[in-house]
C-alpha positions as CSV (number, residue, x, y, z in Angstrom):
1,X,-17.3,-19.8,-50.9
2,X,-17.2,-16.6,-52.9
3,X,-18.6,-14.8,-49.9
4,X,-15.9,-16.2,-47.7
5,X,-13.2,-15.1,-50.1
6,X,-14.7,-11.6,-50.2
7,X,-14.8,-11.4,-46.4
8,X,-11.1,-12.1,-46.4
9,X,-10.6,-8.9,-48.4
10,X,-12.4,-6.7,-45.9
11,X,-9.3,-5.3,-44.3
12,X,-8.0,-4.3,-47.8
13,X,-10.9,-1.8,-48.1
14,X,-10.5,-0.2,-44.6
15,X,-9.3,3.3,-44.1
16,X,-6.4,3.3,-41.7
17,X,-7.5,6.8,-40.4
18,X,-11.1,6.2,-39.5
19,X,-10.8,2.3,-39.5
20,X,-14.0,2.0,-41.3
21,X,-14.9,0.9,-44.9
22,X,-13.5,3.4,-47.4
23,X,-15.8,6.2,-48.5
24,X,-14.8,8.2,-51.6
25,X,-11.5,6.3,-51.7
26,X,-8.3,8.1,-52.9
27,X,-4.9,6.5,-53.6
28,X,-1.4,7.9,-52.8
29,X,1.7,7.2,-54.8
30,X,3.0,5.0,-52.0
31,X,0.0,2.6,-52.7
32,X,-2.1,3.2,-49.6
33,X,-5.8,4.1,-49.8
34,X,-7.8,6.5,-47.6
35,X,-11.2,8.2,-47.4
36,X,-11.1,11.5,-49.2
37,X,-12.4,13.4,-46.1
38,X,-10.2,11.5,-43.6
39,X,-7.0,12.3,-45.6
40,X,-7.9,15.9,-46.2
41,X,-8.6,16.5,-42.5
42,X,-5.4,14.7,-41.5
43,X,-3.3,16.9,-43.7
44,X,-5.2,20.0,-42.6
45,X,-4.2,19.3,-39.0
46,X,-0.5,18.4,-39.8
47,X,2.3,20.7,-40.7
48,X,3.9,17.9,-42.7
49,X,2.2,16.3,-45.7
50,X,2.8,12.5,-45.3
51,X,1.0,9.2,-45.6
52,X,-0.8,8.4,-42.3
53,X,0.1,4.7,-42.7
54,X,3.7,4.5,-43.9
55,X,4.7,8.1,-43.0
56,X,6.1,8.6,-46.6
57,X,6.6,12.4,-46.9
58,X,5.5,14.5,-50.0
59,X,7.4,17.7,-50.9
60,X,4.1,19.2,-52.1
61,X,0.6,18.3,-51.2
62,X,-0.7,15.9,-53.9
63,X,-4.0,16.6,-55.6
64,X,-6.5,14.1,-54.3
65,X,-8.7,12.4,-56.9
66,X,-11.3,9.7,-56.3
67,X,-10.2,6.2,-57.3
68,X,-13.2,5.4,-59.5
69,X,-12.3,1.7,-59.9
70,X,-11.8,1.1,-56.2
71,X,-15.0,3.0,-55.4
72,X,-17.0,0.8,-57.7
73,X,-15.5,-2.3,-56.2
74,X,-16.4,-1.2,-52.7
75,X,-20.0,-0.4,-53.8
76,X,-20.4,-3.9,-55.2
77,X,-18.9,-5.5,-52.2
78,X,-21.2,-3.5,-49.9
79,X,-24.1,-5.0,-51.7
80,X,-22.8,-8.5,-51.2
81,X,-20.9,-9.4,-48.1
82,X,-18.7,-6.4,-47.1
83,X,-19.5,-5.2,-43.6
84,X,-17.8,-3.0,-41.1
85,X,-14.8,-4.4,-39.2
86,X,-15.8,-6.9,-36.5
87,X,-17.0,-5.2,-33.3
88,X,-14.5,-7.1,-31.1
89,X,-11.8,-4.8,-32.6
90,X,-13.4,-1.7,-31.1
91,X,-12.2,-0.5,-27.7
92,X,-14.5,-1.6,-24.8
93,X,-14.9,-0.1,-21.3
94,X,-11.8,-1.8,-20.0
95,X,-9.6,-1.4,-23.1
96,X,-7.0,1.2,-24.0
97,X,-8.1,3.2,-27.1
98,X,-6.0,4.0,-30.1
99,X,-4.9,7.7,-30.0
100,X,-5.0,8.0,-33.8
101,X,-8.4,6.5,-34.6
102,X,-11.1,9.0,-35.4
103,X,-14.8,8.4,-34.7
104,X,-15.3,5.1,-33.0
105,X,-11.9,4.1,-31.7
106,X,-10.2,0.7,-32.0
107,X,-8.5,-1.2,-29.2
108,X,-4.9,-0.4,-28.8
109,X,-2.4,-3.3,-29.4
110,X,0.7,-1.5,-28.1
111,X,1.8,1.7,-26.4
112,X,4.9,3.6,-27.4
113,X,7.0,5.0,-24.6
114,X,8.9,7.2,-27.0
115,X,5.9,8.7,-28.8
116,X,3.8,8.5,-25.5
117,X,0.8,7.3,-27.5
118,X,-1.2,4.1,-28.0
119,X,-1.8,2.4,-31.3
120,X,-4.2,-0.1,-32.8
121,X,-2.9,-2.8,-35.1
122,X,-3.2,-0.6,-38.2
123,X,-1.7,2.6,-36.8
124,X,1.0,0.6,-35.2
125,X,2.3,-0.8,-38.5
126,X,4.7,2.2,-39.2
127,X,6.6,1.3,-36.0
128,X,7.5,-2.0,-37.6
129,X,8.2,-0.7,-41.2
130,X,10.0,2.6,-40.8
131,X,13.6,2.6,-39.6
132,X,13.1,5.9,-37.7
133,X,10.4,4.2,-35.6
134,X,11.8,0.8,-35.1
135,X,14.0,1.8,-32.1
136,X,11.0,3.1,-30.2
137,X,10.1,1.2,-27.0
138,X,6.8,-0.6,-27.4
139,X,5.0,-2.0,-24.4
140,X,1.6,-3.6,-23.7
141,X,-1.3,-1.1,-23.9
142,X,-1.1,1.4,-21.0
143,X,-3.8,3.9,-20.2
144,X,-1.5,5.8,-17.8
145,X,1.3,6.9,-20.1
146,X,1.3,10.4,-18.5
147,X,2.5,8.9,-15.3
148,X,5.6,7.7,-17.1
149,X,6.6,11.4,-17.9
150,X,8.7,13.5,-15.6
151,X,6.3,16.2,-14.2
152,X,9.1,18.8,-14.3
153,X,10.6,18.2,-17.8
154,X,7.8,16.2,-19.5
155,X,10.4,13.6,-20.6
156,X,10.2,9.9,-20.3
157,X,11.3,8.4,-16.9
158,X,14.3,6.3,-17.8
159,X,16.5,6.1,-14.7
160,X,16.1,5.5,-11.0
161,X,17.9,7.7,-8.5
162,X,18.8,5.6,-5.5
163,X,19.9,8.6,-3.5
164,X,16.4,10.2,-3.7
165,X,14.5,7.0,-4.2
166,X,12.6,8.2,-7.2
167,X,12.3,7.7,-11.0
168,X,13.9,10.5,-13.1
169,X,14.3,11.5,-16.7
170,X,17.6,12.3,-18.5
171,X,17.1,16.1,-17.9
172,X,16.8,15.4,-14.1
173,X,20.3,13.9,-14.2
174,X,22.0,17.1,-15.1
175,X,19.6,19.6,-13.3
176,X,19.0,18.1,-9.9
177,X,20.7,14.7,-9.4
178,X,24.3,15.4,-10.3
179,X,26.6,13.1,-8.3
180,X,23.7,10.9,-7.2
181,X,23.7,7.1,-7.5
182,X,21.6,6.1,-10.5
183,X,20.7,2.8,-12.1
184,X,18.4,1.7,-14.9
185,X,14.7,1.1,-14.1
186,X,15.0,-2.6,-14.8
187,X,18.0,-2.9,-12.6
188,X,16.2,-1.3,-9.6
189,X,13.1,-3.4,-10.2
190,X,15.2,-6.6,-10.2
191,X,16.9,-5.4,-7.0
192,X,13.6,-4.7,-5.3
193,X,12.1,-8.0,-6.5
194,X,15.2,-9.8,-5.1
195,X,14.7,-7.9,-1.8
196,X,11.1,-9.1,-1.7
197,X,12.2,-12.7,-2.4
198,X,14.8,-12.4,0.4
199,X,12.3,-10.9,2.8
200,X,9.9,-13.8,2.0
201,X,12.7,-16.3,2.6
202,X,13.7,-14.7,5.9
203,X,10.1,-14.7,7.1
204,X,9.7,-18.3,6.1
205,X,12.9,-19.2,7.8
206,X,11.8,-17.4,11.0
207,X,8.4,-19.1,11.0
208,X,10.0,-22.5,10.3
209,X,12.3,-22.0,13.2
210,X,9.4,-20.9,15.4
211,X,7.3,-23.9,14.4
212,X,10.3,-26.3,14.9
213,X,10.9,-24.7,18.4
214,X,7.3,-25.2,19.3
215,X,7.3,-28.8,18.1
216,X,10.5,-29.6,20.0
217,X,9.1,-27.9,23.2
218,X,5.9,-29.9,22.8
219,X,7.9,-33.2,22.5
220,X,10.1,-32.3,25.5
221,X,7.1,-31.4,27.7
222,X,5.2,-34.5,26.6
223,X,8.3,-36.6,27.5
224,X,8.7,-34.9,30.9
225,X,5.1,-35.3,31.7
226,X,5.2,-39.0,30.8
227,X,8.4,-39.5,32.9
228,X,6.8,-37.8,35.8
229,X,3.6,-39.8,35.4
230,X,5.7,-43.0,35.5
231,X,7.5,-41.9,38.7
232,X,4.2,-40.9,40.4
233,X,2.6,-44.2,39.4
234,X,5.5,-46.1,40.9
235,X,5.1,-44.0,44.1
236,X,1.4,-44.6,44.1
237,X,2.0,-48.4,43.7
238,X,4.3,-48.4,46.7
239,X,1.7,-46.5,48.7
240,X,-1.0,-48.9,47.7
241,X,1.1,-51.8,48.9
242,X,1.7,-50.1,52.2
243,X,-2.0,-49.4,52.5
244,X,-2.9,-53.0,51.8
245,X,-0.4,-54.3,54.4
246,X,-1.8,-51.8,56.9
247,X,-5.3,-53.0,56.2
248,X,-4.2,-56.6,56.8
249,X,-2.5,-55.6,60.1
250,X,-5.6,-53.7,61.2
251,X,-7.8,-56.7,60.4
252,X,-5.5,-59.0,62.4
253,X,-5.6,-56.7,65.4
254,X,-9.3,-56.4,65.1
255,X,-9.6,-60.2,65.3
256,X,-7.4,-60.3,68.3
257,X,-9.3,-57.6,70.1
258,X,-12.6,-59.4,69.3
259,X,-11.2,-62.6,70.8
260,X,-10.0,-60.7,73.8
261,X,-13.3,-59.1,74.4
262,X,-15.0,-62.5,74.5
263,X,-12.7,-64.1,77.0
264,X,-14.1,-65.0,80.5
265,X,-10.6,-64.8,82.1
266,X,-10.4,-61.4,83.7
267,X,-6.7,-61.8,84.6
268,X,-5.8,-62.7,80.9
269,X,-7.8,-59.7,79.6
270,X,-6.0,-57.2,81.9
271,X,-2.6,-58.7,81.2
272,X,-3.0,-58.5,77.3
273,X,-5.2,-55.5,76.9
274,X,-2.4,-52.9,77.1
275,X,-0.3,-54.6,74.4
276,X,-3.3,-55.2,72.0
277,X,-4.5,-51.5,72.2
278,X,-1.3,-49.7,71.5
279,X,-2.1,-47.2,68.7
280,X,0.5,-46.6,65.8
281,X,3.0,-43.9,66.4
282,X,2.8,-40.7,64.4
283,X,5.7,-41.7,62.4
284,X,3.9,-44.9,61.3
285,X,1.1,-43.0,59.6
286,X,1.0,-43.2,55.8
287,X,1.8,-40.1,53.8
288,X,1.6,-39.5,50.0
289,X,2.9,-36.3,48.4
290,X,2.7,-35.7,44.6
291,X,5.7,-33.7,43.4
292,X,6.1,-32.0,40.1
293,X,9.2,-31.0,38.1
294,X,7.5,-27.9,36.7
295,X,4.5,-25.7,37.4
296,X,1.5,-26.4,35.3
297,X,0.2,-22.9,36.1
298,X,3.5,-21.4,34.8
299,X,3.3,-23.6,31.7
300,X,-0.3,-22.5,30.9
301,X,0.7,-18.9,31.5
302,X,3.6,-19.0,29.1
303,X,1.6,-20.9,26.4
304,X,-1.2,-18.3,26.8
305,X,1.3,-15.5,26.2
306,X,2.7,-17.2,23.1
307,X,-0.8,-17.8,21.8
308,X,-1.7,-14.2,22.2
309,X,1.5,-13.1,20.4
310,X,0.8,-15.5,17.5
311,X,-2.8,-14.3,17.3
312,X,-1.6,-10.7,17.2
313,X,0.8,-11.5,14.4
314,X,-2.0,-13.3,12.5
315,X,-4.0,-10.0,12.5
316,X,-1.2,-8.2,10.7
317,X,-1.8,-7.6,7.0
318,X,0.5,-7.8,4.0
319,X,0.4,-4.4,2.3
320,X,1.3,-4.3,-1.4
321,X,2.4,-1.1,-3.1
322,X,3.4,-0.4,-6.7
323,X,4.7,3.1,-6.8
324,X,4.9,3.2,-10.6
325,X,4.9,1.0,-13.6
326,X,8.7,0.8,-13.5
327,X,9.1,-0.3,-9.9
328,X,8.5,-3.7,-8.4
329,X,5.7,-4.3,-6.0
330,X,6.7,-3.6,-2.4
331,X,5.4,-6.1,0.2
332,X,5.3,-5.3,3.9
333,X,3.9,-7.1,6.9
334,X,2.0,-4.4,8.8
335,X,0.6,-4.5,12.3
336,X,-3.2,-3.9,12.6
337,X,-4.6,-0.3,12.6
338,X,-3.9,1.5,15.9
339,X,-7.0,1.9,18.1
340,X,-6.0,3.8,21.3
341,X,-3.9,7.0,21.5
342,X,-1.1,5.0,23.0
343,X,-1.1,2.8,19.9
344,X,-0.9,5.9,17.7
345,X,2.0,7.4,19.8
346,X,4.1,4.3,18.9
347,X,4.4,5.8,15.4
348,X,5.1,9.4,16.6
349,X,7.2,11.3,14.1
350,X,8.9,14.6,15.2
351,X,8.4,17.4,12.6
352,X,10.1,20.7,12.0
353,X,8.8,23.6,9.8
354,X,10.9,24.4,6.7
355,X,11.7,28.1,6.8
356,X,12.7,28.0,3.2
357,X,9.1,27.2,2.2
358,X,7.3,29.7,4.5
359,X,5.3,32.5,2.9
360,X,6.5,36.0,4.1
361,X,3.2,36.6,6.0
362,X,3.9,33.5,8.1
363,X,6.1,33.8,11.2
364,X,7.9,30.7,12.6
365,X,8.7,30.4,16.3
366,X,9.3,27.9,19.2
367,X,12.2,26.3,17.3
368,X,10.3,26.2,14.0
369,X,7.5,24.2,15.6
370,X,4.9,27.0,15.6
371,X,3.6,29.0,12.6
372,X,1.4,32.1,12.8
373,X,-0.2,34.3,10.1
374,X,0.3,38.0,10.7
375,X,-0.3,41.3,8.9
376,X,3.4,42.2,8.7
377,X,5.9,40.5,6.3
378,X,8.9,38.7,7.6
379,X,12.0,39.4,5.5
380,X,12.8,35.9,4.4
381,X,15.5,35.6,1.7
382,X,14.4,34.5,-1.8
383,X,14.2,30.8,-2.3
384,X,12.8,28.6,-5.1
385,X,10.9,26.5,-2.5
386,X,9.1,29.5,-0.9
387,X,5.4,30.0,-1.4
388,X,5.1,33.5,-2.9
389,X,1.3,34.1,-2.9
390,X,-0.6,31.7,-0.7
391,X,0.2,31.7,3.1
392,X,1.5,28.1,3.3
393,X,4.5,26.3,4.7
394,X,5.8,22.7,4.5
395,X,7.8,20.6,7.0
396,X,11.4,19.5,6.3
397,X,10.7,15.8,6.8
398,X,9.9,13.6,3.8
399,X,7.6,10.8,4.9
400,X,7.6,7.7,2.8
401,X,7.4,3.9,3.1
402,X,6.3,3.8,6.8
403,X,3.7,4.7,9.4
404,X,3.8,8.2,11.0
405,X,1.7,10.0,13.5
406,X,1.8,13.7,14.7
407,X,-0.5,16.1,16.5
408,X,-1.0,19.9,16.2
409,X,-2.7,22.5,18.3
410,X,-4.8,25.0,16.4
411,X,-5.7,28.5,17.2
412,X,-7.8,31.0,15.2
413,X,-10.7,30.8,12.7
414,X,-9.1,29.4,9.5
415,X,-6.3,26.9,8.9
416,X,-5.6,23.8,6.8
417,X,-3.6,20.8,8.0
418,X,-2.4,18.2,5.4
419,X,0.4,16.7,3.4
420,X,1.7,17.4,-0.1
421,X,4.2,16.0,-2.7
422,X,7.3,18.1,-3.2
423,X,6.0,19.0,-6.6
424,X,3.2,21.2,-5.2
425,X,3.5,24.5,-7.0
426,X,5.0,27.4,-5.0
427,X,4.6,30.3,-7.4
428,X,1.5,32.1,-8.7
429,X,-2.0,33.1,-7.5
430,X,-4.0,30.2,-8.9
431,X,-6.3,28.6,-6.5
432,X,-5.1,25.2,-7.7
433,X,-1.9,25.9,-5.7
434,X,-3.7,25.8,-2.4
435,X,-3.3,22.8,-0.1
436,X,-6.0,20.3,-1.0
437,X,-7.0,22.0,-4.3
438,X,-5.0,19.7,-6.5
439,X,-3.9,16.1,-7.0
440,X,-0.7,16.6,-5.2
441,X,-2.1,17.3,-1.7
442,X,-4.6,16.3,0.9
443,X,-5.8,18.3,3.8
444,X,-8.3,18.9,6.7
445,X,-9.6,22.4,6.7
446,X,-10.9,24.1,9.9
447,X,-13.1,27.1,9.3
448,X,-14.9,28.7,12.2
449,X,-14.8,25.4,14.2
450,X,-16.3,23.5,11.2
451,X,-14.3,20.7,9.5
452,X,-14.0,19.7,5.8
453,X,-11.5,17.7,3.9
454,X,-10.1,18.6,0.4
455,X,-8.4,16.8,-2.4
456,X,-8.3,17.7,-6.1
457,X,-10.4,20.7,-5.2
458,X,-13.2,18.4,-4.0
459,X,-14.7,19.3,-0.7
460,X,-16.3,16.9,1.8
461,X,-17.9,18.4,4.9
462,X,-17.3,16.6,8.2
463,X,-19.9,16.8,11.0
464,X,-18.0,16.4,14.3
465,X,-17.5,18.3,17.6
466,X,-14.6,20.8,17.3
467,X,-11.3,20.1,19.1
468,X,-8.2,22.4,18.9
469,X,-6.0,19.3,18.9
470,X,-5.8,17.4,15.6
471,X,-4.0,14.0,15.1
472,X,-2.7,13.0,11.7
473,X,-2.0,9.3,11.0
474,X,-0.2,8.4,7.8
475,X,0.2,4.8,6.7
476,X,2.2,5.4,3.5
477,X,2.5,1.7,2.3
478,X,-1.3,1.2,2.7
479,X,-2.1,4.5,1.0
480,X,-4.1,5.7,4.1
481,X,-4.2,9.2,5.5
482,X,-6.4,9.8,8.6
483,X,-7.4,12.9,10.6
484,X,-8.5,12.6,14.2
485,X,-10.0,14.9,16.7
486,X,-8.0,14.3,19.9
487,X,-9.5,14.9,23.4
488,X,-10.1,12.2,26.0
489,X,-10.7,9.8,23.0
490,X,-9.6,9.5,19.4
491,X,-12.4,10.5,17.0
492,X,-11.9,9.7,13.4
493,X,-12.8,12.7,11.2
494,X,-11.9,11.4,7.8
495,X,-9.7,8.8,6.1
496,X,-8.3,9.2,2.6
497,X,-7.6,5.9,0.8
498,X,-5.3,6.2,-2.2
499,X,-1.9,5.0,-3.6
500,X,1.0,7.4,-2.7
501,X,3.7,7.6,-5.3
502,X,6.2,10.0,-3.8
503,X,7.4,11.2,-0.3
504,X,4.9,13.4,1.5
505,X,5.6,16.6,3.4
506,X,3.3,17.7,6.2
507,X,2.1,21.3,5.4
508,X,-0.2,24.1,6.6
509,X,-2.3,26.9,5.2
510,X,-3.2,29.7,7.6
511,X,-5.4,32.8,7.5
512,X,-4.9,36.0,9.4
513,X,-4.5,35.7,13.2
514,X,-4.4,31.9,13.1
515,X,-1.6,29.7,14.3
516,X,-0.6,26.0,14.3
517,X,1.8,24.4,16.8
518,X,3.3,21.0,16.2
519,X,3.1,19.1,19.5
520,X,6.1,17.3,21.1
521,X,4.9,13.8,21.9
522,X,6.4,10.6,23.3
523,X,4.8,7.2,23.7
524,X,4.3,8.0,27.4
525,X,2.1,11.1,26.8
526,X,-1.5,10.8,27.8
């Protein structure tokens, strides 16, 4: 029993910095105890001298002296039952770690969206005790807190801009979204969830109507078939009666002719022969015609067409996308992946190069559908969106929430074809600003007729015959970006599978004497 009571005191002898049993314990005036080394290191790394547990601030750094009594108690308890904190409190492979634990980290119990940090139970305590921290927004442990920060201002994303369909921080409100329609994140999520519910209800209503229509059609057709069967059976019954009467008449005539053939009276034979051998007139012959109120062939044809349509719909897939932790999942019923070029052309998206992004060594022509890299600069005006070091250009169109397909014709030895978020850096000579060399862009690179794909500066070499015409297929909801070599067939070069969070802008990187032309396509092109 004594051991059980001592085990209950285990947390009382745990340092809230290293979350291990106290070593060389020291006590502060606020009543909290820490390891001498842990507290010294904590204060060495902080500009403010405060208690790591309750955040009580000291005007001058207190002199730390070992708590001899506490130290002796811990030594005795170690010899009896005191053991390290139970292992289940430590963070495992799938857990979020506490940002304030040193050494082996404990599992986080909450994440703070105000502090942008995760806390174990011990380090979370000040958020419940101190007035300055009580208003902070605590959520379940989240390992992706950085995604909740605005990339531009590093502030917490708190609002949703309906005009630009994106999450924004308070700084964004005054710097780039003035006059836009904005709502709280929770409001937008509820609205999107309601739209999902309405979409599901509409789909259920449509399918219920279709099923009811099919059932009613089946009942009507079955009724018509039975009615026609009844009419035809009545007709057949009448024909059978006529046939039976005809047979009886033929038997009677046969008997008379037999009797006539056996008579010895030549005069009687000749006088009656003509009347006995008269054949029935053509109008007396029996006829039987089966008529139908509808064509069985047409019926089978229509049912076959309906079956094919339903089978095609059954092959569609429900895509789920969660753009961020603040937005509701977006559900969409998607047709199957295109197979032929005609299938891809159904998703054709016309593109136009954005002259405000073009590097000055790039020249646009053909109505801003062709870009060439030349030795002489073009005197474009200054613009914040313009690439100032790397010869790159983006298109004007923002692609999001749908399927898109476009094709380009390439000329020269070196060019990249891809897509990028609007946040791709435009200024500076860092290689991480090149298309495909960061986490904001994906591209297919053609170098001396050899293919490779790039993302996050990771290169994957593609072995495939070279074609100057490249097709790009973007399925934004499914998080799929595919590059195809287009000739007499569609050859898949590579497919990126990810989860897109923002609108994508088609873009190009070109080297000297290279050019890319965006093709004009229609669903009838072959």
